[in-house]
N, C-alpha and C positions, 0 to 999 in steps of 0.2 A: 276309460277303461282299459288298459295293458291290456294286447295278447297273450296269453300262457309261453309261447316261446321267447319273449321279449324277457318274460321276466325269471327265464332257466339257463338264458340264453343258449335258446335251442338244443339242451341237452333234453333226452326223455327218459334216463334212467340217472335214480342217485350213484354214487358212487362206491355205497354201502346198501348190504343185504337189509332192507329194509320193512320189513311186515305192515301189515294193514294194520295188527293189534296194538303194534308197537306204544308204549307209552312213554310220552316226551316233558321236560318239564326244563323250564326256564333255570338258568343259572345265575350267577348274582351278576357273572360276566355282562351277562347280555342285557343284565338292569341298569349296568353302571353305561356301558355304552349307548343307552337304546335312542338318542338324539343322530347317531351312525346310522342307524340302521333303515332297509330298507323299508317300504310303508309294506310288505307284502309280511317282512321279518318281526316288523314291531308287532303288527296285528297278532302274529305266531307267538310271538313272546309275551305277549298281554294275555291273550288266551291263555296261555302252559303255563299260568303259576301256581294252579295245580295241574295233577296230573291227568293230558288228552290225549289221546292214542292218534294216532294220524290220520284213520278215518275223522275222529270227529273233528281234524283241526281243518280239514278238506270240509267237509261240512256246513263249520260255522265259518269257515274266511271265506265261501264261497268260492273256491277255487277248486281246479280239478285237481285230481288225485294222487294223477303224476308228479306235477306243480310240487304239489304239498310232500309227494316224500321226499322228490329231490331240494326245497327249500329247507326241508328239514333234515337230512343229509349233513348240506353244507354249514348248516350252524351248529350241528354237533359236532363236526373235524376242526368250525371254530371255538367250540368251546363255550356255545351260546345258551346252548342247552346242552340233555342230557335224556340218554335212551334205555329205557329198562325193556330189553325182549323176551319174548316167550320161549323163543329160540334158545336149543344146545347148541355148543360146540357145532355140532353134527349134523346142524341145520334139521331138526328135526322138534316137534309140538311140545310142550313140557306136556306131561302126561297127567300133572296134577291138576291143570290148568283146564285141560279136554273132559277131567271128571268131574271139576266144578261146573262147569258148562253144563257136562249133560246133567247135571243133580240138579240144575237151575232152570235146566228146559223140561224137569220129568214135573217139577213144583205147580208148574206152570198148568 
C-alpha cells in the first residue's frame, strides 16, 4: 500500500477545477502508453473505458477522493483522459443537469 501523499507527490489539489460529477473517459493515447503508466493511472485508465465520474473512480479504485482528483487532472493534462464537466464557463452548475436530477429524484 502506497501512501496517498506519495502518489500525488504531496499535492492536495488538482491543477484544474475538477468537480466530483465530472465524467472521465480514457483516450487512445492512454491505451497506447498503458505500460508506462503508474499502477494508479493504469487502474483509472482501465476503469474509464466507459464514462465514469470522479467520485466513481475514487470509490472503485479505493483511493481518497482528493487523490483521484489530482491523478485525473494530471492525466487530463497529459492527454490520457478526456473530461466532460457539467460546469459552465462561469462556474455555475448546468441547469439542464439539475432539472434531470430533480426529475429523477421525484420519480423515486
